[in-house]
MMTF fields as JSON, N, C-alpha, C and O atoms, coordinates in Angstrom:
{
  "mmtfVersion": "1.0.0",
  "mmtfProducer": "UNKNOWN",
  "numBonds": 259,
  "numAtoms": 260,
  "numGroups": 65,
  "numChains": 1,
  "numModels": 1,
  "chainsPerModel": [1],
  "groupsPerChain": [65],
  "chainIdList": ["A"],
  "bondAtomList": [4, 2, 8, 6, 12, 10, 16, 14, 20, 18, 24, 22, 28, 26, 32, 30, 36, 34, 40, 38, 44, 42, 48, 46, 52, 50, 56, 54, 60, 58, 64, 62, 68, 66, 72, 70, 76, 74, 80, 78, 84, 82, 88, 86, 92, 90, 96, 94, 100, 98, 104, 102, 108, 106, 112, 110, 116, 114, 120, 118, 124, 122, 128, 126, 132, 130, 136, 134, 140, 138, 144, 142, 148, 146, 152, 150, 156, 154, 160, 158, 164, 162, 168, 166, 172, 170, 176, 174, 180, 178, 184, 182, 188, 186, 192, 190, 196, 194, 200, 198, 204, 202, 208, 206, 212, 210, 216, 214, 220, 218, 224, 222, 228, 226, 232, 230, 236, 234, 240, 238, 244, 242, 248, 246, 252, 250, 256, 254],
  "bondOrderList": [1, 1, 1, 1, 1, 1, 1, 1, 1, 1, 1, 1, 1, 1, 1, 1, 1, 1, 1, 1, 1, 1, 1, 1, 1, 1, 1, 1, 1, 1, 1, 1, 1, 1, 1, 1, 1, 1, 1, 1, 1, 1, 1, 1, 1, 1, 1, 1, 1, 1, 1, 1, 1, 1, 1, 1, 1, 1, 1, 1, 1, 1, 1, 1],
  "groupList": [{"groupName": "MET", "atomNameList": ["N", "CA", "C", "O"], "elementList": ["N", "C", "C", "O"], "formalChargeList": [0, 0, 0, 0], "bondAtomList": [1, 0, 2, 1, 3, 2], "bondOrderList": [1, 1, 2], "singleLetterCode": "M", "chemCompType": "L-PEPTIDE LINKING"}, {"groupName": "ALA", "atomNameList": ["N", "CA", "C", "O"], "elementList": ["N", "C", "C", "O"], "formalChargeList": [0, 0, 0, 0], "bondAtomList": [1, 0, 2, 1, 3, 2], "bondOrderList": [1, 1, 2], "singleLetterCode": "A", "chemCompType": "L-PEPTIDE LINKING"}, {"groupName": "PHE", "atomNameList": ["N", "CA", "C", "O"], "elementList": ["N", "C", "C", "O"], "formalChargeList": [0, 0, 0, 0], "bondAtomList": [1, 0, 2, 1, 3, 2], "bondOrderList": [1, 1, 2], "singleLetterCode": "F", "chemCompType": "L-PEPTIDE LINKING"}, {"groupName": "TYR", "atomNameList": ["N", "CA", "C", "O"], "elementList": ["N", "C", "C", "O"], "formalChargeList": [0, 0, 0, 0], "bondAtomList": [1, 0, 2, 1, 3, 2], "bondOrderList": [1, 1, 2], "singleLetterCode": "Y", "chemCompType": "L-PEPTIDE LINKING"}, {"groupName": "VAL", "atomNameList": ["N", "CA", "C", "O"], "elementList": ["N", "C", "C", "O"], "formalChargeList": [0, 0, 0, 0], "bondAtomList": [1, 0, 2, 1, 3, 2], "bondOrderList": [1, 1, 2], "singleLetterCode": "V", "chemCompType": "L-PEPTIDE LINKING"}, {"groupName": "LYS", "atomNameList": ["N", "CA", "C", "O"], "elementList": ["N", "C", "C", "O"], "formalChargeList": [0, 0, 0, 0], "bondAtomList": [1, 0, 2, 1, 3, 2], "bondOrderList": [1, 1, 2], "singleLetterCode": "K", "chemCompType": "L-PEPTIDE LINKING"}, {"groupName": "ILE", "atomNameList": ["N", "CA", "C", "O"], "elementList": ["N", "C", "C", "O"], "formalChargeList": [0, 0, 0, 0], "bondAtomList": [1, 0, 2, 1, 3, 2], "bondOrderList": [1, 1, 2], "singleLetterCode": "I", "chemCompType": "L-PEPTIDE LINKING"}, {"groupName": "GLY", "atomNameList": ["N", "CA", "C", "O"], "elementList": ["N", "C", "C", "O"], "formalChargeList": [0, 0, 0, 0], "bondAtomList": [1, 0, 2, 1, 3, 2], "bondOrderList": [1, 1, 2], "singleLetterCode": "G", "chemCompType": "PEPTIDE LINKING"}, {"groupName": "LEU", "atomNameList": ["N", "CA", "C", "O"], "elementList": ["N", "C", "C", "O"], "formalChargeList": [0, 0, 0, 0], "bondAtomList": [1, 0, 2, 1, 3, 2], "bondOrderList": [1, 1, 2], "singleLetterCode": "L", "chemCompType": "L-PEPTIDE LINKING"}, {"groupName": "THR", "atomNameList": ["N", "CA", "C", "O"], "elementList": ["N", "C", "C", "O"], "formalChargeList": [0, 0, 0, 0], "bondAtomList": [1, 0, 2, 1, 3, 2], "bondOrderList": [1, 1, 2], "singleLetterCode": "T", "chemCompType": "L-PEPTIDE LINKING"}, {"groupName": "ARG", "atomNameList": ["N", "CA", "C", "O"], "elementList": ["N", "C", "C", "O"], "formalChargeList": [0, 0, 0, 0], "bondAtomList": [1, 0, 2, 1, 3, 2], "bondOrderList": [1, 1, 2], "singleLetterCode": "R", "chemCompType": "L-PEPTIDE LINKING"}, {"groupName": "TRP", "atomNameList": ["N", "CA", "C", "O"], "elementList": ["N", "C", "C", "O"], "formalChargeList": [0, 0, 0, 0], "bondAtomList": [1, 0, 2, 1, 3, 2], "bondOrderList": [1, 1, 2], "singleLetterCode": "W", "chemCompType": "L-PEPTIDE LINKING"}, {"groupName": "GLU", "atomNameList": ["N", "CA", "C", "O"], "elementList": ["N", "C", "C", "O"], "formalChargeList": [0, 0, 0, 0], "bondAtomList": [1, 0, 2, 1, 3, 2], "bondOrderList": [1, 1, 2], "singleLetterCode": "E", "chemCompType": "L-PEPTIDE LINKING"}, {"groupName": "ASN", "atomNameList": ["N", "CA", "C", "O"], "elementList": ["N", "C", "C", "O"], "formalChargeList": [0, 0, 0, 0], "bondAtomList": [1, 0, 2, 1, 3, 2], "bondOrderList": [1, 1, 2], "singleLetterCode": "N", "chemCompType": "L-PEPTIDE LINKING"}, {"groupName": "ASP", "atomNameList": ["N", "CA", "C", "O"], "elementList": ["N", "C", "C", "O"], "formalChargeList": [0, 0, 0, 0], "bondAtomList": [1, 0, 2, 1, 3, 2], "bondOrderList": [1, 1, 2], "singleLetterCode": "D", "chemCompType": "L-PEPTIDE LINKING"}, {"groupName": "SER", "atomNameList": ["N", "CA", "C", "O"], "elementList": ["N", "C", "C", "O"], "formalChargeList": [0, 0, 0, 0], "bondAtomList": [1, 0, 2, 1, 3, 2], "bondOrderList": [1, 1, 2], "singleLetterCode": "S", "chemCompType": "L-PEPTIDE LINKING"}, {"groupName": "PRO", "atomNameList": ["N", "CA", "C", "O"], "elementList": ["N", "C", "C", "O"], "formalChargeList": [0, 0, 0, 0], "bondAtomList": [1, 0, 2, 1, 3, 2], "bondOrderList": [1, 1, 2], "singleLetterCode": "P", "chemCompType": "L-PEPTIDE LINKING"}],
  "groupTypeList": [0, 1, 2, 3, 4, 5, 5, 6, 7, 8, 9, 10, 11, 2, 5, 12, 9, 2, 8, 7, 6, 12, 12, 5, 4, 4, 10, 13, 10, 9, 5, 5, 7, 9, 3, 4, 1, 14, 14, 5, 15, 9, 5, 14, 6, 13, 12, 1, 3, 5, 9, 6, 13, 6, 5, 5, 5, 5, 5, 5, 5, 11, 13, 8, 16],
  "groupIdList": [1, 2, 3, 4, 5, 6, 7, 8, 9, 10, 11, 12, 13, 14, 15, 16, 17, 18, 19, 20, 21, 22, 23, 24, 25, 26, 27, 28, 29, 30, 31, 32, 33, 34, 35, 36, 37, 38, 39, 40, 41, 42, 43, 44, 45, 46, 47, 48, 49, 50, 51, 52, 53, 54, 55, 56, 57, 58, 59, 60, 61, 62, 63, 64, 65],
  "secStructList": [7, 2, 2, 2, 2, 2, 2, 2, 6, 7, 7, 2, 2, 2, 0, 0, 0, 0, 0, 7, 3, 3, 3, 3, 3, 3, 3, 7, 5, 7, 6, 6, 1, 7, 5, 7, 7, 7, 7, 6, 6, 7, 1, 1, 7, 7, 6, 6, 3, 3, 3, 3, 3, 3, 3, 7, 7, 7, 7, 7, 7, 7, 7, 7, 7],
  "xCoordList": [9.99, 8.758, 7.579, 6.665, 7.585, 6.485, 6.369, 5.27, 7.485, 7.465, 6.663, 5.862, 6.865, 6.171, 4.689, 3.867, 4.331, 2.929, 2.168, 1.043, 2.754, 2.102, 1.999, 0.994, 3.009, 3.064, 2.014, 1.389, 1.806, 0.9, -0.559, -1.401, -0.878, -2.251, -3.045, -4.144, -2.513, -3.194, -4.313, -4.298, -5.289, -6.408, -5.966, -4.969, -6.715, -6.408, -6.459, -5.61, -7.456, -7.594, -6.375, -5.874, -5.888, -4.729, -3.487, -2.708, -3.296, -2.13, -2.134, -1.103, -3.301, -3.381, -3.244, -2.587, -3.858, -3.875, -2.554, -2.034, -2.01, -0.855, 0.48, 1.501, 0.493, 1.756, 2.005, 3.127, 0.972, 1.138, 1.328, 2.055, 0.675, 0.806, -0.55, -1.565, -0.564, -1.791, -1.709, -0.666, -2.8, -2.835, -3.337, -4.254, -2.727, -3.131, -3.114, -2.187, -4.144, -4.237, -3.73, -4.218, -2.746, -2.136, -2.072, -2.178, -1.897, -1.76, -0.414, 0.597, -0.405, 0.796, 1.57, 0.965, 2.887, 3.722, 4.765, 5.15, 5.217, 6.282, 7.635, 7.696, 8.717, 10.056, 10.295, 11.049, 9.658, 9.807, 8.994, 9.254, 8.018, 7.208, 5.828, 5.062, 5.488, 4.151, 3.189, 3.614, 1.896, 0.894, 0.721, 0.869, 0.409, 0.143, -1.353, -2.171, -1.712, -3.116, -3.66, -2.903, -4.977, -5.634, -5.728, -6.073, -5.42, -5.507, -6.953, -7.469, -7.616, -9.03, -9.279, -10.412, -8.258, -8.46, -8.647, -9.227, -8.162, -8.357, -9.457, -9.244, -10.631, -11.805, -11.721, -12.164, -11.158, -11.186, -9.965, -9.96, -8.936, -7.725, -7.536, -7.631, -7.265, -7.023, -5.533, -5.053, -4.805, -3.362, -3.0, -1.837, -3.954, -3.679, -3.44, -2.804, -3.938, -3.783, -3.088, -3.201, -2.36, -1.731, -1.871, -2.056, -1.784, -1.908, -0.518, 0.251, -0.205, 1.083, 0.841, -0.222, 1.814, 1.754, 2.611, 3.776, 2.023, 2.724, 2.774, 1.755, 3.947, 4.09, 3.572, 3.958, 2.697, 2.124, 3.166, 4.024, 3.074, 3.964, 3.417, 2.21, 4.314, 3.906, 3.717, 4.421, 2.762, 2.517, 3.584, 3.981, 4.046, 5.047, 4.363, 3.291, 5.001, 4.513, 5.296, 6.526, 4.575, 5.212, 5.557, 4.744, 6.772, 7.201, 7.026, 7.804, 6.014, 5.757, 6.405, 6.407, 6.956, 7.617, 6.637, 7.04],
  "yCoordList": [-4.025, -4.082, -3.666, -2.995, -4.045, -3.697, -2.186, -1.666, -1.483, -0.031, 0.58, 1.487, 0.102, 0.639, 0.307, 1.12, -0.869, -1.274, -0.345, 0.046, 0.015, 0.916, 2.321, 2.999, 2.765, 4.113, 4.322, 5.381, 3.334, 3.479, 3.389, 4.11, 2.526, 2.365, 1.419, 1.76, 0.242, -0.738, -1.416, -1.441, -1.968, -2.649, -4.0, -4.565, -4.507, -5.803, -6.928, -7.818, -6.895, -7.926, -7.969, -9.05, -6.8, -6.736, -7.283, -8.014, -6.925, -7.414, -8.927, -9.57, -9.508, -10.954, -11.702, -12.742, -11.184, -11.891, -11.806, -12.827, -10.615, -10.436, -10.35, -10.779, -9.812, -9.644, -10.726, -10.873, -11.481, -12.545, -12.014, -12.609, -10.892, -10.269, -10.296, -9.939, -10.719, -10.763, -9.731, -9.6, -8.995, -8.015, -8.671, -9.492, -8.304, -8.845, -7.715, -6.906, -7.66, -6.635, -7.232, -8.27, -6.571, -7.049, -5.916, -4.744, -6.271, -5.264, -4.564, -5.199, -3.295, -2.479, -2.601, -2.623, -2.681, -2.817, -1.706, -1.128, -1.421, -0.44, -1.124, -2.316, -0.377, -0.967, -1.991, -2.944, -1.803, -2.745, -4.015, -5.021, -3.988, -5.165, -5.113, -6.067, -4.033, -3.918, -3.352, -2.709, -3.593, -3.12, -1.606, -1.012, -0.995, 0.437, 0.642, -0.07, 1.607, 1.904, 2.846, 3.569, 2.832, 3.721, 5.122, 5.29, 6.121, 7.514, 7.974, 7.993, 8.348, 8.719, 10.066, 10.345, 10.907, 12.219, 12.129, 13.032, 11.051, 10.851, 9.82, 8.631, 10.267, 9.388, 8.456, 7.31, 8.932, 8.153, 7.253, 6.439, 7.373, 6.564, 5.707, 6.2, 4.406, 3.494, 3.169, 2.431, 3.699, 3.489, 2.123, 1.725, 1.408, 0.125, -0.982, -1.986, -0.814, -1.843, -1.253, -0.06, -2.121, -1.705, -2.827, -3.987, -2.488, -3.454, -3.759, -2.851, -5.05, -5.47, -6.294, -6.893, -6.322, -7.117, -8.358, -8.27, -9.527, -10.806, -11.43, -11.507, -11.871, -12.514, -13.95, -14.697, -14.332, -15.675, -16.688, -16.391, -17.879, -18.953, -19.574, -19.767, -19.879, -20.489, -21.983, -22.61, -22.542, -23.979, -24.691, -24.234, -25.819, -26.603, -27.45, -28.014, -27.524, -28.377, -29.675, -29.678, -30.759, -32.061, -32.521, -32.422, -33.02, -33.586, -35.108, -35.811, -35.586, -37.034, -37.635, -37.016, -38.841, -39.467, -39.92, -40.46],
  "zCoordList": [1.072, 0.332, 1.207, 0.727, 2.461, 3.358, 3.515, 3.706, 3.437, 3.544, 2.399, 2.626, 1.181, 0.025, 0.061, -0.363, 0.557, 0.632, 1.563, 1.253, 2.696, 3.632, 3.057, 3.269, 2.341, 1.799, 0.71, 0.661, -0.164, -1.293, -0.856, -1.393, 0.099, 0.555, -0.323, -0.76, -0.589, -1.423, -0.644, 0.587, -1.371, -0.722, -0.185, -0.634, 0.775, 1.393, 0.36, 0.374, -0.545, -1.565, -2.477, -2.786, -2.914, -3.795, -3.11, -3.722, -1.826, -1.082, -0.958, -1.155, -0.629, -0.452, -1.767, -1.822, -2.832, -4.109, -4.86, -5.311, -5.0, -5.867, -5.134, -5.672, -3.935, -3.22, -2.179, -1.696, -1.829, -0.837, 0.574, 1.37, 0.892, 2.208, 2.898, 2.3, 4.157, 4.944, 6.064, 6.705, 6.308, 7.384, 8.659, 8.626, 9.792, 11.072, 12.102, 12.123, 12.958, 13.988, 15.299, 15.743, 15.917, 17.166, 18.176, 17.814, 19.449, 20.504, 20.376, 20.078, 20.597, 20.525, 21.83, 22.901, 21.764, 22.953, 23.022, 22.006, 24.256, 24.46, 24.297, 23.997, 24.495, 24.399, 25.495, 25.3, 26.653, 27.774, 27.573, 28.232, 26.679, 26.405, 27.027, 26.891, 27.703, 28.282, 27.24, 26.28, 27.431, 26.489, 26.572, 27.639, 25.44, 25.371, 25.595, 25.012, 26.432, 26.684, 25.619, 24.97, 25.443, 24.496, 25.088, 26.258, 24.273, 24.703, 24.539, 23.421, 25.639, 25.609, 24.937, 24.545, 24.793, 24.184, 22.664, 22.061, 22.042, 20.608, 20.416, 20.654, 19.987, 19.866, 18.657, 18.735, 17.536, 16.301, 16.105, 15.182, 16.939, 16.793, 18.035, 19.158, 17.827, 18.933, 18.954, 18.093, 19.91, 19.998, 20.576, 20.513, 21.128, 21.76, 20.733, 21.051, 19.518, 18.485, 17.266, 16.982, 16.544, 15.292, 14.273, 14.643, 13.0, 11.911, 11.369, 11.055, 11.264, 10.707, 9.447, 9.287, 8.569, 7.348, 7.521, 7.909, 7.23, 7.34, 5.952, 5.267, 5.541, 4.244, 4.335, 5.234, 3.404, 3.4, 2.945, 2.114, 3.503, 3.076, 1.795, 1.648, 0.882, -0.373, -0.17, 0.621, -0.89, -0.836, -1.643, -2.715, -1.113, -1.832, -2.906, -2.687, -4.055, -5.12, -5.087, -5.026, -5.128, -5.065, -6.485, -7.404, -6.636, -7.908, -7.844, -7.199, -8.51, -8.537, -9.775, -10.839, -9.639, -10.808, -11.855, -12.885]
}
């Protein structure tokens, strides 16, 4: 499902409200686990950070007698 969300380009509000997905910005890492540095030749793109989608946890409903 996360693949389709990225492909379509839905708004943050729609993802949070209807799909239960929250966006989070985290540091990008290599295969070894070290941080990736920003490439200075690309002014408009920051390679050091990436956006990931996290599925929100649903609240439990209590059944009272």
